[in-house]
C-alpha positions, 0 to 999 in steps of 0.5 A: 042328575040327582034331584037332591043335588040340584036342590042343594045347588039351588039352595047354595046359589040363593044363599049367596044371593042373600049374602050379597043382598046384605052387602049391597043394600046394607053394607054388611050392617045387620038389622037382625039375626037373620041378616047377620046369619046371611052376612056371616054364613051366606058365602058357604054356598060357594063351598057347596058349589065346589063340592058338587062340582067335583062330584058332577065332574067325576060322575059325568066322566065315569065310564067314558073314553073322553080325551082331555082336550074334548073334556076341556072343550065341553066344560068351556062350552058349558061355562064360558058363554054365560060368563062372558055375557054377564062380564061384558054386561057388567063392564058396559054398566060400569062405563055407561051407568056408573051410579048403578055400580059406583065402586067398580072400575073397568080397565080393559087389560083387566077385562081381558084377563077376566075373560081368560080366567086369569086372576089379577088385581081388580082396578077398583083396588079391593083384591083379586077379583075379575070384572064380574066379581063373582067370577073369582070362583070360576078361576078355581073351577077352570084350574080344577078342570085343567088338572082333572083333564090330566087325570083322565089319562089314568084309570078311574080309581087313580083320578082322585089321587092324581088330582089331589097331587096336582092341586097340591103341587100347583097351589102349594109348591108353584105359588110358593115359588111365585110361578102362579098367582098367590090367589090359588094358595087357598084351601078352598080348592081342595073341596073339589076333592071332597066331591070326587070322593063322594062320587067314588063312594056313591058308585061303590054303593056306600051312600045308601038311602036313609032318613034319620041318619041323613037328617042327623048329618044335615043338622050336624053339618048346619051346626058346624057351619053356624058355630065354627069360625070360617077359617080354615075354610076347608074344615069349617065349611068344606067338610060340612058342605060335603056332609050336606051333599052326601045326606041329600043323596041319601034322601034322594027318594024324597026328591024324585020327580020334583020338577020345580027343584030340578028347574031351580038347580038348572037355573042356579048358574045363571042365578049366580052370575047375574044376581049382583047386577040385578041387586045393584040395580035394585039397590040404586033404585031403592036408594034413589026413590026411597023404596023399602029395601026388603020390598025391593029385594022381593022385586029383585028375587022375581027378576033374578028368577025370571032372568035366570030361567031365560038365561038358562034356556036361551044362553046356556042351553042354546050356546052349549048345544050349538058349540057342541054340535060344531065339534061332535057333528050331532043333529039338534036335540041329541045332546040335552042329556049331556048338558044336564050331566055336565052342569056347573 
């Protein structure tokens, strides 16, 4: 895994954390330009995630004879254990500590659909969100995995076109006929294709090391994100996110051997899954005891950092290794590189 991509993954995760901090602590009422920036633009971290996901899935399957079924198992082994853990934890908090999450409601049929990555209306009445609200992005991820698995039946050069055709059929035609949820009728799904295209360009040697051109690309992408309205999302945030990823890859030599950045990238999936729970608890404590919200945010950041590290080491890695060994029959310790290559 490129360290530059890991750094972008971490940056994206923490941008989403700041976005939800403004939501949970201030109900999206800004107290300054930085707060307003995270309110308006912090959610772009999701778009960066999707571009990186398409990139990583393409590169991690390149040159491998990987059956579609096994590919899907590996992906589920990677994302399901931590997601199920935090989904169940959120449900338990709602049931037994309702004041921490006052706007949430648990319905057991909805909880089951959430665990199965099936989009449905949240019983809280605020849209199509799973029990663990941030898991809405994983519903798109799982759809991408399902379609990419079919593309594995074709040669490498055709996979981008195959996935693009399948995404269009599912997200435009099938939703139009009412065969699947309107949830999938979103241009955000096409950001996975941007990541795949970047992967193809990278393998062709078209993304070359540089300095000034990548830096110019970063500045241009950030200005586009800042100045453009968020819709249509693919153009306003998706394309600039793709430029950020390509620019980061071109600057890879400046990130090499940065172990801290790799660690931050490794922990980003757990950061994403757990941060709303930690922020909600922090917001409850801050309001009840009159603690300065920014001081509590620092405490939450530390808790998320430590908790995500523990989650990555003891939930993500251990569960992935154990499950993968069940189907591969590998002795312990031989699958670490596979985990790092198949990150969320």
